[in-house]
C-alpha positions as CSV (number, residue, x, y, z in Angstrom):
1,X,0.4,26.8,8.1
2,X,-3.3,27.8,7.8
3,X,-5.4,26.1,9.2
4,X,-8.9,27.8,8.9
5,X,-9.8,30.0,5.5
6,X,-12.8,31.6,7.4
7,X,-11.2,32.8,9.6
8,X,-10.1,36.9,9.9
9,X,-8.1,36.2,12.6
10,X,-5.3,33.7,12.9
11,X,-5.7,33.9,16.8
12,X,-10.0,33.0,16.6
13,X,-10.9,29.3,17.0
14,X,-12.6,27.8,14.9
15,X,-15.6,27.1,17.6
16,X,-15.8,30.7,18.3
17,X,-20.0,31.6,18.0
18,X,-20.9,34.6,16.7
19,X,-24.4,35.1,18.3
20,X,-25.1,38.3,15.9
21,X,-24.8,36.1,13.1
22,X,-26.2,32.9,14.5
23,X,-29.2,34.7,15.8
24,X,-30.2,36.9,12.6
25,X,-29.2,33.4,10.5
26,X,-31.8,31.6,13.1
27,X,-34.5,34.1,12.9
28,X,-34.2,34.6,8.9
29,X,-34.4,30.1,8.7
30,X,-37.7,30.3,10.5
31,X,-39.1,33.8,8.6
32,X,-38.1,31.5,5.8
33,X,-40.0,28.6,6.8
34,X,-42.7,30.1,7.9
35,X,-43.2,32.0,4.9
36,X,-42.6,28.6,2.8
37,X,-45.0,26.8,4.9
38,X,-47.6,29.7,4.3
39,X,-46.8,30.5,0.6
40,X,-45.4,27.2,-1.3
41,X,-45.7,24.1,0.8
42,X,-49.6,24.3,0.3
43,X,-48.4,24.2,-3.2
44,X,-46.3,21.3,-3.2
45,X,-48.8,19.7,-1.5
46,X,-51.5,20.2,-3.3
47,X,-49.7,19.2,-6.2
48,X,-47.7,16.2,-4.6
49,X,-52.0,15.6,-3.5
50,X,-53.4,15.7,-7.0
51,X,-50.4,13.1,-8.5
52,X,-51.6,10.7,-5.6
53,X,-55.1,11.3,-6.5
54,X,-54.2,10.5,-10.7
55,X,-52.3,7.3,-9.5
56,X,-54.9,6.2,-7.0
57,X,-57.2,7.2,-9.8
58,X,-55.3,4.8,-12.4
59,X,-55.1,2.5,-10.5
60,X,-58.6,2.3,-10.2
61,X,-59.2,2.0,-13.5
62,X,-56.9,-0.6,-14.8
63,X,-58.0,-2.9,-11.8
64,X,-61.6,-2.0,-13.2
65,X,-60.4,-2.9,-17.2
66,X,-58.6,-5.6,-15.5
67,X,-62.4,-7.0,-14.4
68,X,-63.7,-5.7,-17.3
69,X,-61.0,-7.6,-19.1
70,X,-61.4,-11.4,-17.0
71,X,-65.1,-10.6,-17.1
72,X,-65.1,-10.5,-20.9
73,X,-62.8,-13.3,-21.4
74,X,-64.6,-15.7,-19.0
75,X,-67.9,-14.3,-21.4
76,X,-66.1,-15.4,-24.4
77,X,-65.1,-18.7,-23.1
78,X,-68.9,-20.0,-22.1
79,X,-69.7,-18.5,-25.2
80,X,-67.2,-20.7,-27.2
81,X,-68.1,-23.3,-24.9
82,X,-71.8,-22.7,-25.6
83,X,-71.6,-22.8,-29.6
84,X,-69.0,-26.2,-29.7
85,X,-72.0,-27.4,-28.5
86,X,-74.7,-25.8,-30.6
87,X,-72.4,-26.8,-33.8
88,X,-71.9,-30.3,-32.0
89,X,-75.3,-30.6,-31.8
90,X,-76.1,-29.5,-35.2
91,X,-73.7,-31.9,-37.0
92,X,-75.4,-35.0,-34.4
93,X,-78.5,-33.5,-35.8
94,X,-77.7,-33.0,-40.0
95,X,-76.1,-37.2,-39.1
96,X,-79.1,-38.4,-37.4
97,X,-81.5,-36.8,-40.7
98,X,-78.6,-38.0,-43.5
99,X,-79.3,-41.1,-41.7
100,X,-83.1,-40.5,-41.4
101,X,-83.0,-39.5,-45.4
102,X,-81.2,-42.8,-46.5
103,X,-83.1,-45.2,-44.5
104,X,-86.1,-43.2,-46.1
105,X,-84.6,-43.2,-49.3
106,X,-84.2,-47.2,-48.9
107,X,-87.7,-47.8,-47.7
108,X,-88.7,-46.4,-50.9
109,X,-87.1,-47.9,-53.2
110,X,-87.6,-51.7,-51.9
111,X,-91.3,-50.3,-51.7
112,X,-91.3,-49.1,-55.8
113,X,-88.9,-52.1,-56.2
114,X,-91.2,-55.0,-54.4
115,X,-94.4,-52.4,-56.6
116,X,-92.5,-52.9,-59.9
117,X,-91.6,-56.6,-59.3
118,X,-95.8,-57.0,-58.4
119,X,-96.8,-55.3,-61.3
120,X,-94.7,-57.3,-63.6
121,X,-95.7,-60.4,-61.9
122,X,-99.4,-59.4,-62.7
123,X,-98.2,-58.4,-66.2
124,X,-97.0,-61.6,-66.7
125,X,-99.7,-63.7,-65.4
126,X,-102.4,-61.5,-67.7
127,X,-100.0,-62.1,-70.3
128,X,-100.0,-65.8,-70.1
129,X,-103.4,-66.4,-68.8
130,X,-104.2,-64.3,-72.3
131,X,-101.9,-66.7,-74.0
132,X,-103.2,-69.6,-72.7
133,X,-106.6,-68.3,-73.2
134,X,-105.7,-68.4,-77.0
135,X,-104.5,-71.3,-77.4
136,X,-107.5,-72.7,-75.5
137,X,-109.3,-70.8,-78.3
138,X,-107.4,-71.8,-81.1
139,X,-107.4,-75.6,-80.4
140,X,-111.6,-75.7,-79.5
141,X,-111.5,-74.5,-83.4
142,X,-108.8,-76.9,-84.2
143,X,-110.4,-79.5,-82.7
144,X,-113.8,-78.5,-83.9
145,X,-112.7,-78.4,-87.2
146,X,-110.8,-82.0,-86.9
147,X,-114.3,-83.1,-85.9
148,X,-116.2,-81.6,-88.7
149,X,-113.6,-83.5,-90.9
150,X,-114.1,-86.3,-90.0
151,X,-117.5,-86.6,-89.8
152,X,-117.8,-85.6,-93.5
153,X,-116.0,-88.8,-94.4
154,X,-114.5,-91.6,-92.9
155,X,-111.6,-91.9,-92.0
156,X,-108.2,-93.8,-93.4
157,X,-105.2,-94.7,-91.9
158,X,-103.5,-92.0,-95.0
159,X,-106.7,-90.1,-94.2
160,X,-106.0,-89.7,-90.7
161,X,-102.6,-88.7,-90.6
162,X,-102.8,-86.6,-93.6
163,X,-105.8,-84.7,-90.8
164,X,-103.0,-84.8,-88.0
165,X,-100.5,-82.9,-90.8
166,X,-103.0,-80.1,-92.5
167,X,-104.0,-79.6,-88.6
168,X,-100.5,-79.3,-87.5
169,X,-99.5,-76.8,-90.6
170,X,-102.7,-74.7,-90.3
171,X,-102.2,-74.4,-86.4
172,X,-98.2,-73.5,-87.6
173,X,-100.1,-70.9,-90.2
174,X,-102.1,-68.9,-87.3
175,X,-99.7,-68.9,-84.4
176,X,-98.0,-66.8,-87.2
């Protein structure tokens, strides 16, 4: 049975150390590490540092954008509250203005109605005075006419009745 394929000699133990191979491997490994440390590792670290810096910058930019968005939201909410308050004030002012205009209109209408009523009453009173004055004038002229007829002749009962009828007829004609 073959236990180890790597050994050329079956009598050799897998734990036998070949110092030349071991030394060469260690020297090559150390040289590789030194060259990698001098040539490759700085580029790797530089790339990692750039990536880290980029991630930090992106995080800082995202945080700044979040802060700006939060500030903008706060400002927007403040402006919205202010606009709502102004709208409420404008509506209240419009209501007061409308109420004031309505009351002023009512007062103007009441004043105009009162003036119209006063003017109509004055016109009626003037017409009434004119009619009474005209009636007095007609009555006086009728009385003068009746008195003139009475003085021209002596009055009997029939004459008196005829005089009254004539006077009434004349009065009816003059009112037409």
